C-alpha positions, 0 to 999 in steps of 0.5 A, spaced: 600 986 135 601 980 130 604 982 123 602 977 118 609 975 115 614 969 117 620 975 118 615 978 124 614 971 127 622 969 127 623 976 130 618 975 135 621 968 136 628 970 137 626 976 142 622 970 146 627 965 146 632 967 151 626 966 156 623 959 154 627 956 159 626 957 167 623 964 166 617 961 162 616 955 167 616 960 173 611 965 170 607 962 164 601 962 168 601 969 170 596 974 166 599 981 167 594 984 162 594 985 155 600 990 155 605 986 159 606 979 155 613 978 157 612 972 160 609 968 154 611 967 147 605 970 143 607 966 138 601 962 137 597 966 131 604 964 127 604 957 130 597 955 128 598 957 121 605 953 121 608 960 119 613 958 125 612 950 125 613 946 131 619 942 129 623 949 127 621 952 134 623 946 138 630 945 134 632 953 135 629 952 143 634 946 144 640 950 141 639 955 147 636 951 153 636 943 155 630 939 154 629 939 161 630 946 162 625 948 156 620 942 158 614 946 160 615 950 153 616 944 149 610 941 152 606 947 150 608 947 143 606 939 143 599 940 146 597 943 139 599 937 136 596 933 141 589 936 140 590 936 132 592 928 133 586 927 138 581 930 133 584 927 127 582 920 130 575 922 133 572 927 127 565 925 129 566 930 135 567 936 130 561 934 126 557 933 133 559 940 135 557 943 128 550 940 129 549 942 136 552 949 135 547 950 129 541 948 133 544 952 140 545 958 136 537 958 134 535 957 141 539 963 144 539 968 138 535 973 142 537 971 149 540 977 153 545 973 157 548 970 151 549 977 148 551 980 155 557 975 155 559 976 148 560 984 149 563 984 156 556 986 160 555 981 165 557 985 171 563 980 172 569 984 172 574 980 170 570 976 165 567 982 162 574 985 161 577 978 157 571 979 153 573 986 151 580 984 150 579 978 146 574 982 141 579 988 141 586 984 140 584 977 138 588 974 143 587 972 150 592 969 155 591 961 156 590 962 163 584 967 162 581 962 156 580 957 162 577 962 167 573 965 161 570 958 159 569 956 166 565 962 168 561 962 161 559 954 162 559 953 170 557 960 173 553 963 167 550 957 165 551 958 157 552 953 152 559 951 151 559 950 144 557 958 143 563 960 148 567 955 143 564 959 137 566 966 140 573 964 141 573 961 134 571 967 131 575 972 134 582 968 136 588 969 131 590 963 133 583 959 134 583 952 130 578 947 131 582 942 135 585 946 140 579 950 141 573 946 141 577 940 145 579 945 150 572 948 151 570 940 152 575 939 157 573 945 161 565 943 160 567 936 163 566 933 156 573 931 154 575 926 160 570 922 164 570 925 171 574 932 170 572 939 168 575 946 170 572 950 175 575 957 176 576 960 183 576 967 185 583 966 189 586 963 183 584 969 178 587 974 184 593 970 184 595 969 177 592 976 175 597 979 180 591 982 183 589 986 177 582 982 178 579 980 185 572 977 183 567 979 188 562 975 184 560 968 186 563 963 181 560 956 181 563 951 186 560 946 182 560 944 175 554 944 171 555 938 166 552 940 159 546 936 157 550 933 152 553 928 158 560 925 157 560 919 152 567 916 149 567 918 142 568 913 136 576 913 135 577 912 127 584 910 124 588 915 122 588 915 114 593 912 110 598 917 106 600 913 100 607 915 097 607 922 093 607 921 085 614 921 082 612 923 075 608 927 071 607 935 072 605 936 079 602 942 082 602 944 090 596 947 093 598 951 099 593 952 105 593 956 111 593 950 116 600 948 114 604 954 110 610 951 112 608 946 106 611 951 101 618 948 104 617 941 106 612 939 101 615 942 095 622 939 097 619 932 097 614 933 091 618 938 086 612 941 084 612 945 077 607 950 080 604 953 086 597 955 088 595 958 095 588 956 096 584 960 102 577 958 102 574 964 104 567 961 103 568 956 109 571 962 114 565 966 112 560 960 113 564 959 120 563 966 122 570 968 123 572 975 124 574 979 118 581 981 122 582 974 123 581 972 115 585 978 113 591 976 117 591 969 115 590 971 108 596 975 108 600 970 112 599 966 106 600 971 101 607 972 104 609 965 104 607 964 097 612 964 091 612 971 087 609 967 081 604 963 085 597 964 084 592 966 090 585 963 090 579 964 094 575 958 091 575 952 088 573 954 081 580 958 081 584 952 083 580 948 078 582 953 073 589 953 075 590 946 075 587 945 068 591 951 065 598 948 068 596 942 065 597 938 071 597 930 072 596 931 079 596 936 085 599 935 092 597 938 099 599 937 106 594 933 109 589 938 113 587 937 120 579 936 121 576 942 121 574 948 116 577 944 110 574 937 112 568 938 106 573 941 102 578 936 100 573 931 098 569 936 093 576 938 090 578 931 089 572 929 085 572 935 081 580 934 079 579 927 078 573 928 073 578 932 069 584 926 070 588 930 075 590 926 081 589 929 088 595 927 094 595 929 101 602 928 105 603 928 112 609 931 115 614 927 119 612 931 125 605 929 125 606 922 122 610 921 129 605 924 134 598 923 131 598 916 133 600 917 140 594 922 141 589 917 141 588 918 148 591 923 153 597 927 153 601 923 157 602 918 151 604 923 146 609 927 152 613 920 152 614 920 145 617 927 145 625 925 146 624 921 140 622 927 135 627 931 138 632 926 135 629 927 128 630 935 129 
């Protein structure tokens, strides 16, 4: 379904682009089924890795559609940026999620209701179909994700963290920010007084009658025991200027494969190393298919002469062998890379090699607007368009 290459991403984008305006706005909420995805872009697995970065999508979209006509599509592209920027300023939410997930997994290890939900055997037809679709394809329509999460939490009374982990494991486009925070929102933990409840009539309408839920879906939210609390907000990290002298190496990671272009232009590295942190993926129980897709996307993005490393030791060996004075990388968002950067910095600095993170102008523009709700970020979209 998703070929791990930039050329495949570009082809899919070009095919969708004529429909990114009024057609998308009118029909994007409909889930016609896994074989009928003409009404949505299906670009998210590549966007998540920035094989196809957000600024490229907006620039090309606005060559064919006005900002007003393409507003819904532009908003959806920017939602992923919003989630990343929000979590970047509330990193404790990710830490709390991991802690709660570990304890909840132990408690639910052999729970039959949890096992049935994961394999699509609950007896709720639509929910079971979506569970199987996710496992088989690594993808779900965004509306189906909301319905699924609502039924998981409010109808089946399963912990939201287990549902978030289930999605994170199987989704090609799953990332810590958009996935974790979307599940928190459905559960009623992200915004005070707001949660999401799936309704049978809504499911029937927006699946075009494919599903007519006869099960009794919850009509009252089941707020998790971890009740809403306003998480601590921390300032965005300062990003000092990149070094202008010495031998520089570029480390490419899967959270921003576009850095092979924009950061290479800014830093002019003498060598490039892709670092696919496979151990982190396995520690987070990510599906093999997702690991293979992202590793292959990275391999496709790297220059022919570049090294592809899978663990820290290989990166250290590369930096020493290349006699580097410093390495640069795109600032990773909060998530799997959160513990990797400090460890890598300590190891490199012990060898006299500096590590410098860079923030793309897109993130530098939007992240400060993402500390609260989406509306503030949305108001800053026109200024970003002016920079394209």
